[in-house]
C-alpha positions as CSV (number, residue, x, y, z in Angstrom):
1,M,-67.4,-33.3,13.9
2,E,-65.6,-34.7,10.8
3,N,-61.8,-34.6,10.8
4,Y,-60.4,-33.6,7.4
5,G,-56.8,-34.4,8.3
6,V,-54.1,-32.4,6.7
7,L,-56.6,-30.5,4.5
8,S,-57.7,-28.6,7.7
9,L,-54.4,-26.7,7.5
10,L,-55.2,-25.2,4.2
11,P,-57.7,-22.4,5.1
12,P,-55.5,-20.6,7.7
13,L,-52.4,-21.3,5.6
14,V,-54.0,-19.7,2.5
15,A,-55.2,-16.7,4.5
16,I,-51.8,-16.1,6.3
17,V,-49.6,-16.5,3.2
18,L,-51.9,-14.2,1.1
19,C,-51.9,-11.6,3.9
20,F,-48.1,-11.2,3.7
21,V,-47.9,-11.6,-0.1
22,T,-50.7,-9.3,-1.1
23,K,-51.0,-7.0,1.9
24,Q,-54.8,-7.2,1.4
25,V,-56.2,-8.5,4.7
26,L,-59.9,-8.7,3.6
27,L,-59.2,-10.6,0.4
28,S,-56.8,-12.9,2.1
29,M,-59.2,-13.8,4.9
30,F,-62.0,-14.3,2.5
31,M,-59.9,-16.7,0.3
32,G,-59.0,-18.7,3.5
33,I,-62.7,-19.1,4.3
34,F,-63.5,-19.9,0.7
35,T,-60.8,-22.6,0.7
36,G,-62.5,-24.1,3.8
37,G,-65.8,-24.0,2.0
38,L,-64.4,-25.8,-1.0
39,I,-63.0,-28.6,1.2
40,V,-66.3,-29.1,3.0
41,C,-68.3,-29.1,-0.2
42,G,-66.0,-31.5,-2.0
43,F,-64.3,-28.8,-4.1
44,N,-67.6,-27.7,-5.8
45,P,-67.0,-24.0,-6.5
46,G,-70.7,-23.0,-6.5
47,A,-71.4,-24.9,-3.3
48,G,-68.2,-23.6,-1.8
49,I,-69.2,-19.9,-2.3
50,T,-72.7,-20.6,-0.9
51,Y,-71.2,-22.3,2.2
52,T,-68.7,-19.4,2.6
53,L,-71.5,-16.8,2.6
54,K,-73.4,-19.0,5.1
55,I,-70.4,-19.0,7.5
56,L,-70.1,-15.2,7.2
57,V,-73.8,-14.7,8.0
58,Q,-73.6,-17.1,11.0
59,N,-70.7,-15.3,12.5
60,L,-72.1,-11.9,11.9
61,G,-75.4,-13.0,13.4
62,D,-73.7,-14.6,16.5
63,P,-74.9,-12.4,19.5
64,D,-71.4,-12.1,21.0
65,N,-69.8,-11.2,17.7
66,A,-72.5,-8.7,16.8
67,L,-72.1,-7.1,20.3
68,L,-68.3,-6.6,19.7
69,V,-69.0,-5.1,16.2
70,I,-71.4,-2.6,17.7
71,F,-69.0,-1.9,20.5
72,T,-66.4,-1.0,17.9
73,M,-68.8,1.2,15.9
74,F,-69.7,3.2,19.0
75,M,-66.0,3.5,19.8
76,G,-65.6,5.0,16.3
77,V,-68.3,7.6,17.1
78,G,-66.5,8.5,20.4
79,I,-63.2,8.8,18.6
80,A,-64.7,11.0,16.0
81,F,-66.0,13.5,18.6
82,I,-62.8,13.5,20.5
83,W,-60.9,14.4,17.3
84,R,-63.4,16.9,15.9
85,L,-63.8,18.8,19.2
86,G,-60.1,19.2,19.5
87,G,-59.7,16.9,22.5
88,S,-56.7,15.0,21.0
89,F,-54.9,18.3,20.2
90,A,-55.6,19.6,23.7
91,L,-54.2,16.5,25.4
92,A,-51.1,16.4,23.1
93,R,-50.5,20.1,23.9
94,A,-50.8,19.5,27.6
95,A,-48.5,16.4,27.3
96,K,-45.7,18.6,25.9
97,H,-45.5,20.3,29.3
98,R,-45.6,17.1,31.3
99,F,-43.9,14.5,29.1
100,K,-40.5,16.0,28.2
101,K,-39.0,12.8,26.9
102,R,-39.8,10.2,24.3
103,R,-39.0,7.4,26.8
104,S,-41.7,8.7,29.2
105,I,-44.3,8.5,26.5
106,C,-43.4,4.9,25.7
107,L,-43.5,3.9,29.3
108,G,-46.7,5.8,29.9
109,T,-48.3,3.8,27.1
110,W,-47.1,0.6,28.7
111,G,-48.3,1.6,32.2
112,L,-51.7,2.6,31.0
113,G,-52.0,-0.8,29.2
114,I,-51.4,-2.6,32.5
115,C,-53.9,-0.4,34.4
116,T,-56.7,-1.0,31.8
117,S,-56.1,-4.8,31.4
118,I,-59.4,-5.8,32.9
119,N,-60.2,-6.7,29.3
120,D,-57.8,-7.0,26.3
121,C,-60.0,-5.1,23.9
122,L,-60.2,-2.3,26.5
123,V,-56.4,-1.9,26.5
124,A,-56.4,-1.3,22.7
125,A,-59.4,1.1,22.8
126,V,-58.4,3.3,25.8
127,D,-54.6,3.2,25.5
128,G,-54.9,3.7,21.8
129,N,-57.1,6.8,22.1
130,V,-55.0,8.3,24.9
131,F,-51.6,8.0,23.3
132,R,-52.1,7.7,19.5
133,D,-51.8,11.5,18.7
134,I,-49.1,12.0,21.4
135,C,-47.0,9.3,19.8
136,K,-47.2,11.1,16.5
137,E,-46.1,14.3,18.2
138,Y,-43.0,12.6,19.7
139,R,-42.2,10.6,16.6
140,I,-43.0,7.2,17.9
141,S,-43.9,4.9,15.0
142,S,-47.3,3.3,14.6
143,E,-45.5,-0.1,14.5
144,K,-44.0,0.5,18.0
145,F,-47.2,1.9,19.4
146,S,-49.3,-1.0,18.1
147,Y,-46.7,-3.4,19.6
148,V,-47.1,-1.9,23.0
149,L,-50.9,-2.1,22.8
150,D,-50.9,-5.7,21.6
151,S,-48.2,-7.0,23.9
152,T,-49.6,-5.5,27.1
153,A,-53.3,-6.4,26.4
154,A,-53.5,-10.2,26.6
155,P,-50.4,-10.8,28.7
156,C,-51.6,-8.4,31.4
157,A,-55.2,-9.6,31.2
158,A,-54.0,-13.2,31.6
159,L,-52.2,-12.3,34.9
160,L,-54.1,-9.5,36.5
161,I,-57.8,-9.1,37.6
162,S,-59.7,-9.6,34.4
163,D,-62.3,-11.7,32.6
164,W,-59.4,-13.8,31.3
165,I,-58.6,-15.2,34.7
166,A,-62.2,-16.4,35.3
167,Y,-62.1,-18.1,31.9
168,Q,-58.7,-19.8,32.7
169,I,-60.0,-21.1,36.0
170,S,-63.1,-22.6,34.3
171,M,-60.8,-24.3,31.7
172,I,-58.6,-25.7,34.5
173,A,-61.7,-26.9,36.3
174,Q,-62.7,-28.9,33.2
175,G,-59.2,-30.4,33.0
176,I,-59.3,-31.4,36.7
177,K,-62.7,-32.9,36.4
178,L,-61.7,-34.8,33.2
179,T,-58.6,-36.2,34.9
180,G,-60.2,-37.1,38.1
181,I,-57.9,-35.0,40.3
182,T,-59.5,-34.5,43.7
183,D,-56.7,-33.1,45.9
184,I,-56.4,-29.6,44.3
185,K,-59.2,-27.0,43.7
186,P,-59.4,-25.0,40.4
187,M,-58.5,-21.7,42.2
188,A,-55.5,-23.2,43.8
189,A,-54.5,-24.8,40.6
190,Y,-54.7,-21.5,38.8
191,I,-52.5,-19.8,41.3
192,H,-50.0,-22.6,41.1
193,S,-49.9,-22.3,37.3
194,L,-49.2,-18.5,37.3
195,P,-45.4,-18.6,37.3
196,F,-45.6,-21.1,34.4
197,N,-47.4,-18.6,32.2
198,M,-43.9,-17.5,31.2
199,Y,-44.8,-15.8,27.9
200,S,-47.1,-13.3,29.6
201,I,-44.7,-12.5,32.4
202,L,-41.6,-12.2,30.2
203,T,-43.5,-10.3,27.4
204,I,-44.6,-7.6,29.9
205,L,-41.1,-7.2,31.2
206,F,-39.5,-7.3,27.8
207,V,-41.9,-4.6,26.5
208,A,-40.8,-2.4,29.4
209,F,-37.1,-3.1,28.6
210,I,-37.6,-2.1,24.9
211,M,-39.6,1.0,25.8
212,Y,-37.0,2.2,28.4
213,T,-33.8,1.4,26.4
214,G,-34.9,1.8,22.8
215,M,-33.1,-1.4,21.9
216,D,-35.2,-2.1,18.9
217,Y,-34.1,-4.6,16.3
218,G,-35.4,-6.1,13.0
219,P,-38.1,-4.3,11.0
220,M,-39.1,-2.4,14.2
221,L,-35.7,-0.6,14.2
222,K,-36.2,0.4,10.6
223,A,-39.7,1.8,11.4
224,E,-38.4,3.8,14.4
225,D,-35.6,5.1,12.3
226,R,-38.1,6.3,9.6
227,C,-40.3,8.0,12.1
228,L,-37.5,9.7,14.0
229,E,-35.8,10.9,10.8
230,T,-38.8,11.9,8.8
231,G,-41.7,12.2,11.2
232,K,-43.7,9.7,9.2
233,Y,-45.9,7.8,11.6
234,T,-46.5,5.1,9.0
235,R,-44.4,4.1,6.0
236,D,-45.1,5.4,2.5
237,G,-47.7,3.2,0.9
238,A,-49.0,1.9,4.2
239,M,-52.8,1.3,4.6
240,P,-53.6,2.2,8.3
241,M,-56.6,0.4,9.8
242,M,-57.7,3.8,11.1
243,D,-56.4,7.2,10.1
244,V,-58.4,9.7,12.1
245,G,-56.9,12.8,10.5
246,N,-57.5,11.7,7.0
247,D,-60.9,10.2,7.6
248,L,-62.4,13.0,9.7
249,G,-60.7,16.1,8.4
250,E,-59.4,19.0,10.5
251,P,-60.5,19.3,14.1
252,K,-62.2,22.5,15.4
253,M,-59.5,24.6,17.0
254,E,-61.6,27.4,18.4
255,R,-61.6,26.1,22.0
256,P,-59.6,22.8,22.3
257,M,-60.4,21.5,25.8
258,I,-58.9,18.5,27.6
259,K,-62.4,17.6,29.0
260,T,-63.6,16.7,25.5
261,F,-61.0,13.9,25.6
262,V,-61.1,13.0,29.3
263,L,-64.8,12.9,29.9
264,P,-65.8,10.5,27.1
265,I,-63.1,8.0,28.0
266,G,-63.4,8.5,31.8
267,L,-67.2,7.9,31.7
268,A,-66.8,4.9,29.4
269,L,-64.3,3.3,31.9
270,L,-66.6,4.0,34.8
271,T,-69.6,2.5,32.9
272,I,-67.6,-0.6,32.0
273,F,-66.5,-1.2,35.6
274,F,-70.0,-0.6,36.8
275,G,-71.4,-3.0,34.1
276,I,-69.0,-5.7,35.2
277,G,-70.0,-5.3,38.8
278,W,-73.7,-5.1,38.0
279,T,-73.9,-8.2,35.8
280,G,-72.0,-10.2,38.3
281,K,-73.5,-8.7,41.5
282,E,-75.1,-11.9,42.6
283,H,-71.6,-13.4,43.2
284,F,-70.1,-10.5,45.2
285,A,-70.2,-12.7,48.4
286,E,-67.9,-15.2,46.6
287,G,-65.2,-12.7,45.8
288,I,-64.0,-10.7,42.8
289,L,-62.9,-13.7,40.8
290,S,-66.4,-15.2,41.0
291,V,-67.9,-11.8,39.9
292,L,-65.5,-11.8,36.9
293,E,-66.3,-15.4,36.0
294,N,-70.1,-14.8,36.0
295,C,-70.3,-11.2,34.8
296,D,-71.3,-10.2,31.2
297,A,-68.1,-8.3,30.3
298,S,-69.1,-8.0,26.6
299,S,-72.3,-6.1,27.5
300,A,-70.3,-3.9,29.9
301,L,-68.0,-3.0,27.1
302,L,-70.9,-2.2,24.8
303,W,-72.5,0.0,27.5
304,G,-69.2,1.8,27.9
305,S,-68.7,2.5,24.2
306,F,-72.3,3.8,24.0
307,V,-71.6,6.2,26.9
308,M,-68.4,7.3,25.2
309,A,-70.3,8.1,22.0
310,A,-73.2,9.8,23.9
311,T,-70.8,11.9,25.9
312,G,-69.3,13.1,22.7
313,V,-72.7,14.2,21.4
314,A,-73.5,16.0,24.7
315,L,-70.2,17.8,24.6
316,A,-70.6,18.9,21.0
317,L,-74.0,20.3,21.6
318,G,-73.4,21.5,25.1
319,T,-70.3,23.5,24.3
320,K,-71.9,24.8,21.1
321,L,-68.8,23.8,19.1
322,M,-71.1,22.0,16.7
323,D,-74.6,22.6,15.6
324,F,-77.1,19.7,15.3
325,K,-76.3,18.9,11.7
326,E,-72.5,18.8,12.3
327,T,-73.1,16.5,15.3
328,M,-75.2,14.1,13.3
329,N,-72.6,14.1,10.5
330,T,-69.9,13.3,13.0
331,I,-71.9,10.3,14.3
332,V,-72.1,8.9,10.7
333,D,-68.4,9.6,10.1
334,G,-67.6,7.7,13.3
335,F,-69.5,4.7,12.1
336,K,-67.7,4.9,8.7
337,L,-64.4,5.0,10.6
338,M,-64.9,1.5,11.8
339,V,-66.5,-0.2,8.8
340,L,-63.3,-1.8,7.7
341,T,-62.7,-3.0,11.3
342,G,-66.1,-4.7,11.5
343,A,-65.5,-6.4,8.2
344,I,-62.1,-7.8,9.3
345,L,-63.4,-8.9,12.7
346,V,-66.3,-10.9,11.0
347,L,-63.8,-12.5,8.6
348,A,-61.4,-13.4,11.4
349,W,-64.2,-15.1,13.4
350,S,-65.5,-16.9,10.2
351,L,-62.0,-18.2,9.5
352,G,-61.8,-19.6,13.0
353,S,-65.2,-21.1,12.6
354,I,-64.3,-22.9,9.4
355,T,-61.0,-24.3,10.8
356,K,-63.0,-25.6,13.8
357,Q,-65.5,-27.4,11.5
358,L,-62.6,-28.9,9.6
359,G,-61.2,-30.4,12.8
360,L,-57.9,-28.5,12.7
361,A,-57.3,-28.6,16.4
362,N,-58.1,-32.3,16.7
363,F,-55.8,-33.1,13.8
364,V,-52.9,-31.3,15.4
365,V,-53.5,-32.8,18.8
366,E,-53.7,-36.4,17.3
367,L,-50.3,-35.9,15.7
368,I,-48.7,-35.6,19.1
369,T,-50.9,-37.8,21.3
370,T,-50.5,-40.9,19.1
371,H,-46.8,-41.0,20.0
372,N,-45.4,-41.9,23.4
373,I,-43.2,-39.0,24.6
374,P,-41.3,-38.5,27.8
375,F,-42.5,-35.8,30.2
376,G,-39.4,-33.7,29.6
377,V,-40.5,-32.7,26.2
378,L,-44.2,-32.3,27.1
379,P,-44.1,-28.7,28.2
380,P,-42.5,-27.3,25.1
381,V,-44.6,-29.6,22.9
382,I,-47.8,-28.4,24.5
383,M,-46.7,-24.8,23.9
384,L,-45.9,-25.5,20.3
385,I,-49.3,-27.2,19.6
386,S,-51.0,-24.2,21.3
387,I,-49.0,-21.8,19.2
388,L,-50.0,-23.6,16.0
389,I,-53.7,-23.7,16.9
390,A,-53.8,-20.0,18.0
391,F,-51.8,-18.9,15.0
392,A,-54.1,-20.7,12.5
393,T,-57.4,-19.9,14.2
394,G,-56.6,-16.4,15.6
395,T,-58.1,-17.2,18.9
396,S,-56.3,-17.7,22.2
397,W,-59.5,-18.5,24.1
398,G,-60.4,-21.2,21.7
399,T,-57.0,-22.6,22.0
400,M,-57.3,-22.7,25.8
401,A,-60.6,-24.5,25.6
402,I,-59.0,-27.2,23.4
403,M,-55.7,-27.6,25.0
404,T,-56.0,-26.9,28.8
405,P,-58.0,-30.1,29.6
406,L,-55.8,-32.1,27.3
407,A,-52.5,-30.8,28.8
408,I,-53.6,-31.5,32.4
409,S,-54.7,-35.0,31.4
410,L,-51.4,-35.7,29.6
411,G,-49.4,-34.4,32.5
412,Y,-51.3,-36.4,35.1
413,K,-51.0,-39.6,33.0
414,L,-47.2,-39.2,32.7
415,T,-46.4,-38.0,36.2
416,G,-49.3,-38.7,38.5
417,D,-48.5,-35.4,40.2
418,P,-51.5,-33.0,40.2
419,N,-49.3,-29.9,40.8
420,I,-47.2,-30.6,37.8
421,S,-50.2,-31.4,35.7
422,V,-52.1,-28.2,36.4
423,A,-48.9,-26.2,35.8
424,L,-49.0,-27.3,32.2
425,S,-52.0,-25.0,31.7
426,G,-49.4,-22.2,31.9
427,A,-47.7,-23.7,28.9
428,V,-51.0,-23.7,27.0
429,L,-51.6,-20.1,27.8
430,S,-48.1,-19.1,26.8
431,G,-48.5,-20.8,23.4
432,A,-52.0,-19.4,22.9
433,I,-51.0,-15.8,23.5
434,F,-47.8,-16.2,21.4
435,G,-49.7,-17.7,18.5
436,D,-52.4,-15.0,18.8
437,H,-49.7,-12.2,18.8
438,S,-48.1,-13.7,15.7
439,S,-51.2,-14.2,13.6
440,P,-52.6,-11.6,11.2
441,V,-56.0,-13.2,11.5
442,S,-56.3,-12.6,15.3
443,D,-59.1,-10.3,16.3
444,T,-57.0,-8.8,19.2
445,T,-54.1,-8.2,16.9
446,V,-56.5,-6.4,14.5
447,M,-57.8,-4.3,17.4
448,A,-54.2,-3.2,18.2
449,S,-53.7,-2.1,14.6
450,I,-57.1,-0.3,14.6
451,F,-56.6,1.9,17.6
452,S,-52.9,2.6,16.9
453,G,-53.7,3.6,13.4
454,A,-51.1,1.2,12.0
455,D,-51.0,-0.8,8.8
456,H,-52.1,-4.3,10.0
457,I,-49.4,-6.3,8.1
458,D,-46.7,-3.8,9.3
459,H,-47.8,-4.3,12.9
460,V,-47.7,-8.1,12.6
461,A,-44.3,-8.1,10.7
462,T,-42.6,-5.8,13.3
463,Q,-44.1,-7.5,16.3
464,L,-43.3,-11.1,15.1
465,P,-39.5,-10.9,15.8
466,Y,-40.1,-9.8,19.4
467,A,-42.8,-12.4,20.0
468,M,-40.4,-15.1,18.5
469,S,-37.6,-13.9,20.7
470,V,-39.7,-14.3,23.9
471,G,-41.3,-17.5,22.7
472,G,-37.9,-19.1,21.7
473,V,-36.4,-18.4,25.1
474,I,-39.5,-19.8,26.8
475,L,-39.4,-23.0,24.8
476,V,-35.8,-23.6,26.1
477,L,-37.0,-22.8,29.7
478,Y,-39.9,-25.2,29.4
479,T,-37.5,-27.9,28.1
480,I,-35.1,-27.3,31.1
481,Y,-38.1,-27.5,33.5
482,G,-39.4,-30.7,31.8
483,F,-36.1,-32.6,32.4
484,T,-34.9,-31.0,35.7
485,R,-38.1,-29.6,37.4
486,I,-36.2,-26.4,38.3
487,S,-38.5,-23.8,39.9
488,P,-39.9,-21.3,37.4
489,F,-38.9,-18.6,39.9
490,I,-35.3,-19.5,39.0
491,L,-36.0,-19.9,35.3
492,L,-37.8,-16.6,34.8
493,P,-34.9,-14.3,35.8
494,I,-32.6,-16.4,33.6
495,G,-35.0,-15.9,30.7
496,L,-35.3,-12.1,31.3
497,V,-31.5,-11.6,31.4
498,T,-31.2,-13.7,28.2
499,L,-33.8,-11.6,26.4
500,C,-32.1,-8.3,27.5
501,V,-28.7,-9.5,26.3
502,M,-30.2,-10.8,23.0
503,A,-32.0,-7.5,22.4
504,T,-28.8,-5.6,23.0
505,F,-26.8,-7.7,20.6
506,L,-29.5,-7.7,17.9
507,H,-29.9,-4.0,18.2
508,K,-26.2,-3.4,17.4
509,Y,-26.3,-6.0,14.6
510,Y,-29.3,-4.4,12.9
511,L,-27.8,-0.9,13.2
512,K,-24.9,-2.1,11.0
513,K,-27.2,-4.1,8.7
514,Y,-29.5,-1.1,8.0
515,N,-26.5,1.3,7.8
516,I,-27.9,3.7,10.3
517,N,-25.6,6.6,11.1
518,P,-23.9,5.8,14.4
519,E,-24.5,9.2,15.9
520,Y,-28.1,9.1,14.9
521,A,-28.3,5.6,16.4
522,N,-27.0,6.9,19.7
523,F,-29.6,9.6,19.5
524,M,-32.3,7.0,18.9
525,T,-31.5,5.0,22.0
526,K,-31.5,8.1,24.3
527,D,-34.4,10.1,25.5
528,F,-35.9,12.3,22.8
529,V,-36.7,15.7,24.2
530,H,-39.7,17.2,22.4
531,K,-38.9,20.4,20.5
532,N,-41.7,22.9,20.6
């Protein structure tokens, strides 16, 4: 693979800058890919366009990518039936009797995200469908809702039982093999690295703190102020990735039933869990992690989304709330609901593909490995490189594949200690997820915007200060660890307290900056009792 040096930075840079300047995600991503095509083709415009189209076709035709697009389309069909049959309305009405406070909705969203974190896409799809309309009822902004979805998905998947864990173990195994370490096994190395995955741990706890206290700050505070004051789920002029109400029209209110919400999602979840077990059944004797490592999670997700859509069809016809023609029209409308989503996902994958071809990751890694550095700065440097790669490419898994073996090798070269070396994989994962959360070209960030019904750029802009707060504290903690070797079990509580104090201070600062009425500000930070 040819290394284009500093030119490899241009495609993601063009895409990211244009995203924030123009607010047009499709155009921005395409221009980033086209910039890469120009570089590869020696700045020949005609050849650059041809190459760009070739990259798009290749990524759309990739079996794994196509599978996720179809998964998304079937989810759209399931969502369409849930809405049209009145399931969302029935659930929101029932929630008014059980969830009396705004805080409980926020924490419920966070808790369900943790429970469904067997796959990060699953968190966005299930949690988004369950709480999206309830959040509107309780005046929780789309920005805050999408933040919860995004910031519980990957961090929880990286720590709990999920396909992420199996992937991490396989990357650590590559690093151990490359380095020649023989006195620690990949599974033991993964367990040892867990407390060093500080971004995931502190992000999960920080989300809970924000949801419980309402200590929002930065643009998120302004978004919450808008929603509480006016009831506007998104800002004026926003372009939601999915607006079910506008796209699908009014639901049928003759007999709104909770089962039209619960059955499609419940059966989809059961199918996904069954699919994971079925495709990894040959490894049951080796344990759950071996099953996750060898299962076909993507196919399981596809089966689950199909069951969700099929259940919607069965309920529509079985309850006689829709005739055959209405049912078929709803299927088509469900597909339409996700067309923009599919386009953005293909563009995001294509941008990651072109940056890989240009050798972006190798260029970034070479910048640091050509200089002799002390071990003390290695943990934060590894995190920073991982952030840059994930931010530019929009993929945390790709970042882990590049950086995990390298980090373990560098750590062993500088210390000769296998335990310290494998711990650095935690710094890689922290940087990968932080960069992924901060990037508008990340597919998981796009998924959070989709299922929350948020404007994608608004989601990224409001989440970024929170991600930077956690990431900044962790960089300091990694530096302290690098020079002192203090246990992460001591550093993590220090980091959490620091974040809570920081959020409290910034909350008060931004209340004054945005000139929010003090009495209303006090109301914002307290539980919001829903008024029927």
